[in-house]
N, C-alpha and C positions, 0 to 999 in steps of 0.2 A: 269403404268401395261402392256404394251404394249410388251417387252419381255422378259422372262425369263431369266432374267440378275442378279435377285437381289431375294432372299431368299424370300418367302413369307408364313407366320405365320398365316392363316384362321382363328383361335381364337384368336391368340395373339399381330399379325402384321400388320391385315390390311391395314393400312396406307400407307404400300410399293405399294399396286395395281397401284398406278396412276406413281409409278415410274419401277418398276416391277416385275414380275410373277416369281412364281417357278419354277425354271431348276429340275426335277426328276433324272438328274443325280447329284448323291451325290459328284460326285469331285468337278461341274459345282458351288453347293450350299457350299462347304466348302470354296470356291474361294473368293466368293463373301458375306461370312455371316456377317464377322465383318463391314465390309465396310457399307452394309444394316442396322446394329444397330446401326453402329452409325451416320447411317443421319437418324434414326428414332429418334434418344436418343437428338437429336440436336433439332427438331422441329422446324427447320426453313424454310420458305417458299423459296425457290428458285426465286432469282429474275426474269432470264432467261429476256424474251423481255414483260413483261408484260405491258408497258411504250411506247414499239414499237409505234408511229403513227399512224401505218397500221392495228391495231388490232383493230376489230370491223366487222360488218355484213354488205354485201354491195348486191343490187339488180339488178338482168340481166333486160333485157327489155323484157324479154317474161316472168319475173312476177318471175323466180326464184331468189334464194338466195345463197349465200356461206359465210363463215365467218373464218374470219381468228383471230385463239388465237394463245397466247405464246406457244413456243413450249422446245424443247431440249438448254440448256444453253442462245445464242442469236437468237435462228434460233424462226421460225416461223410454224403454220401449220394452212392447211386450210383444211375446211371441207363443203361437200356437204348436202342436207337432203338424198339423196339416199345412205350413208354410205360411200362414198369416201372419200380417204384423204391422204394428203403427207407430206411430211415437208418440210420445205424451209428453205436452208442454203445461206447469203448472201455472193457470193465471189464479190473479191474487183476488182470494175470496170466494173465487169459482169454482176448484176442483181442478181435475184434470181434461185435458182437450186431446183426443186424438186425431193424426193426420197418416192415411195409408203409405204404408210401407217408406218409402222416401219422398214421397211427391211432393208433401206439405200441403195436400187437399184435405178437407176432413173429409172423413170416411164412415162418421155416425156412431159411433162406437161409444157408448157409456162405459166410463169407468171411473169406481171408488175404490183409494186406496183407504187402509185400517192397519197402520202399525201396531195401533196400540192392540187391537184386537189380534194381528195377526192372522187378516184375509183380506180380499176385495171383493169389490161385486162387481162384474164383468156381463154385459149387457143383458143385467136380469138375471145374471146365474150367481150364486156364491162359491168362493171356495178359500181353502183355507191353507195358512205357508203351511209345507212339507217339511216336519224336522229333520231334514237329511243329517245324517253323523259327517262335521267337517274336520278336517287334519289340516294344521298348517304346518311345513315344514322346509328346510332350507338340505340340500344335498350337495357333497363339492362332485366337482368333475373339470380335470383339465386345466386347473389352475382358475378356475370358476365355483363361484358359489350362488347355486339357482335357487329361486324362489318357487316353491311347488305347495300345490294344495290337493288332498286328497275325498273326494265328496261320495259318500256311502248310502247306497239307500237304508231308510228303515227297516229296523227287524235285524235279526240273525241270519236271515235266510242265505246260503252258497248263490254269488252273482258272477256272472264275469266282468272284466275289466277293462276298459280303453281308455290308454293312454292319448292326449290330445298334444298333436304336433303341429307346431306353429306352420305360418307361411314365413313371410319376409318382413313379415310388419315391424314396425318399434316400438308398439301398443302391447303394453300387458297382459297377456293372455287370463291371467286370473282376475283381469276386472273386467276383461270383454268378450269372451267366451258364453256363452246363453249355455252351448252342450254341454259345459261341465254339471248345469243342475239339470238338464231336460233329459240327458243319459239316466243319471241318478231317478229322475221321475218314473222313467218308465224300467225299471229295476237292475239298471247297469254302473258299477262303480265307474269313474268318471277321475282321471290323475289332467293335471293342469298346472303348466307349469311357465313363468316369464322366460323366454327367449332370454339366451347371455347376454347382457349389455341392453336389456330395457326392465323395465317395470324394478321390480326389487331385487332382481339376479345382475350378477359381478359380471366382469370379463369383458372382451371386447367385442362389440357387436357384429357379425359373422356373415356372407355366405357362404363359403367352405361348407361343402355338403358331407367331409368325413366328419368334421368335428361336430357337425350338428346334427350327425346320428349319433356318433359315441353320446352325445348329453340325449339324448333318446333314448338310448339303452340304458343311460343312468337311470333316467326319470322312470322307465320298465321297472328297474329293480328297488327302487325307493317306494314303487306305486305298492309293488308287491309284498313287500317287506310291512309296509303300512298299512296294507289289508289284512293279511294273513292268511290265515285258512277259509275266510271266507269267498275267498276268488276260484272259481271253477276253470276260467281260459281267461287269455288276456291277448290282446293285440293294440292295434296302433290303428287310429283317424288322424287324417293327415290334411291338410287343405294345403292348394296351389303348390310352392315353391316346397312344402313338407312329402309331394309326391317324389321327389328326387330322396329325399331324408328317408322316411320312414320305410320304404323296401330296402336302402341299406343297412340300415337301423337294427330291422330284421334276417337280414343276412349275415349279420356280425354275430346275431341272438337269437336264437330262433324263439318267436312268437307263436301263435293259434291263430292271425286274421292279421291283413292291412286293408285298411280302406284306404281310398286316393280319390279323393274330392277336387274336382277342377284343376289335377295335376296334369304333366307331362310324360309321357314315356321315349322323349327327344329329347337332345339338348338345346341349351336356352337358346344359343345361334342357332340352329334349324329352327326352334319355334320364332322367333322371330322372319326367320323365310320365309317362311307360312302363313304368317300374317301378310308380309309386303306382297306376296303373291294373289292373295286374297285382294287384298287394297288395288291392286292393278286389274284384276279380273273385275271387280266389283266397277270400278272406273272405265271399265270398257277399252284396254289395253290387251297387248298380245306378248309373247314371250321376248320380244326384243326390247319393250320398257320392262319387263320384268327383270330384265339381264341386268340392265342399267342400276335397277330401282339394290338387288343384291349387291352388287357391286360397289353402293355406295353403303350400305349394312357391311359389310366384309370390312370398310375402311373403318369403317366404327367400332368394329370389335378389334381390330387392331389399336384404336385408340382406348380402348376399356382395359386391352389386355398389356397394354403397356403402363396401367393406372393411371391413365390420361397425362402422361409425360411425354408421349411422342406421338406421330401420324397425322398432325394437324395441318400436315401442305399437304397431304393427300386428299383431305376431305374438302379442304379450300381450291383442289384443282378439280373436282367433279362435282363442287357444288357452283363452280366458275361454270364448268363445260355443262353440266343437267338443268340448272334453276330455269334457263329460257324454255324449256321442254314443259310441254302440257303434263304430261304425266309426273312430274318432280313432287308438285303441292299433292299429290295424292299419295305420295310413299311416307305414309304415317308410320305404317307397322307399333309396337310400342319402345323404339328407343330413337328410331330416326328421328321421329318429329322434335321430340323434347332435345336431343342432343346438337342436331342442326338450330333449334330456337336460343343456343346458347353461341358467344363468342369466346375465344380460345382464354381469355382469361376469366371467365366465369367457370369455365370447365376445369381450367387447371385449379380454381379454387375450391371447388366442391366435389368434383368427381372422386379422387383420391377415397372420399369418407362415403359416398352414393351404398359400395358394393364390394366392400372389402374382400378378397378372396375368394370371388363369385371362378368359377370355372368354366368357360363360354361353350366348351366343347364337349363337358362331361356327356357321353352317352349310359344311359341307364338300363340300357338293353342286357349286356354282360351278366350283371343283379339280379336282372327278372329272368333269365332264363334259366338261370342256377337258384331260384329262390321256387323253396317246393308250398310255401303258406299260402294258404286264401286266400287268395285276393279278390276285392271289389273295388272297381274303378268306377265312380258316377262323374261323368262327364257332363260340358254343357254346349246343347249346339252351335249356339248361336255367342259361343267366347271371345272375345276383343280381346284378351288376353294371353289365355291356352289353347291353341286351336287345335280343335281336337281329329282332325283327320289324319292325322299320320300314326298319332297316337293309339286313335281306333283301330287302325291296319296294324300298328304292331301289336295291338292285343290279341288281336283275332288267330294274327300266327303262335303266340304264346299257347294260345287257347288248344290249335292245332296242332301244336307240338306233347301236349297233353301236360300242361301248367295248369292249376283250377286257379285260372281267373275268369272271373265274369264282368262284363263291362253295361253299363247303361248308361242312355244317352237321352237327355231331354231336350225334344226340340225346342227353340225357343228362349231358353236358358241363357243367361249370360254368367260372367266368371262371377264365382260366389256361389253360382248355383240359386241364380236370383232373374225373374220372369222381369219385363220390364218394360217400359212406355220410351216411345221415341221422340222428341219433341219437335219443331220443324227445323231447329238450329243443327240435329243429329245429334245431340246428346242424349244419351240413356238412362234413365232415372228408375230405381229397381222398387217393387211392387210390394215380391213376396218370394216365396222359396217354393218352388214344385210341391202338391200335395203327392206324399207319399215318399218324397226323399228321405226323409228324417225314418219315418217307417221301416224303409228299405235298410238303414243301417240299423235299427233295431232290430231288427229279426237276422243282418247276417252274424251280428255279434253275437246274440243270444244262443242262435240256432247253428252256425257256420253254414246255414244256406240261405237262398230269400225264396219266397212264395208265389210269385205273380210277378206283373211286371211293373205295378207299381206307380203307372201312364209311364213311364219309362222306354225306351227301345234296347230291347235287350239283346246280348250275345255272352255265349259262355255257357259254363255245365250250371243250367237251371234244369228247376223238378219241370 
């Protein structure tokens, strides 16, 4: 999800966010669209370097840590708690080279990995592998057997527990989520599981929020069972689509906290409307053009609601009517452009498998209004997939109504809570996470409150 080299369907294929993000240049979307769709439909987790001996988290002598995770292809990726990250590529006979974020540019980092000794050297600093306690498990829920993993900090001290709730990706969370190791390195037990129909989990891949929430509840129960008496407090951390799932799970079975990262407090359809309105405003168009763009979006919603079986005539009619107008090519959203890039035959073939079970008009507010669990919402100010505007307004309403909701907005961050560079083509490429993001989550999990602004704009019950 770090480079907009792959089309992103906010509503119908958020599963691509871990691999690519929407390029608002229509030509680039066209070039990669079919490749992205093929990847999505395969629902296969890339092996990458998941089994590389260096994958793990390492402690520096000063107490800090660095995580090494699987990267693209056979590469690896390092991450620091302050948000800095780099891609590692092994050079034959010459060790590893590092490039900044997802830019592909050398970042000057010197890193040596020593699997035999269980350590690494990072810019002259030695770090030793942290001996986390890792428990692999499987648990049954609603016709599926889900693969999970509990990671406990060293020692036997009592610790808080966080269950990581996935977004809509089809990759295996147990392979790709660095937070599964970073939280334990910070003294927090973490439970990660492969979403149904992905990785080692059985069942059918779905976007049905109720089903996914039931899965999260079952994951929490399994995590508590495995962690036993070491758990003090427990809750969820959820990204993107998980922002609809985790609060619903917490409503089903109470927990001690919920963290939502780059999620939405509006329906999927409303989010797409907000993106289209932003598209029109940025291109200098007004209310009349925005109304037409929304008309197009609503026709596409009808298509999706029919499981791509009907609604093609209406889309063809609107395309014929509006395509000569200047605003038409600027109406990207995260669904409109990719759908318009395909013909009816293509959509009928791939559409039904893209977002099975999705509820475009699911409104999370009834759940959020009745949720008494303390919540931390961390949003990206420049999110091109999950626009934060209306979500921030709704969170402010919840806070004013007495709900324990704290919201944090990182200006200049895009989906995934990544800062980015913009190329001349308009493509955004991620560079790093904001400094303070991980620390904010850590403090909220450990203490139920945050202790500053962590570089973000805050609203809600803060000290």
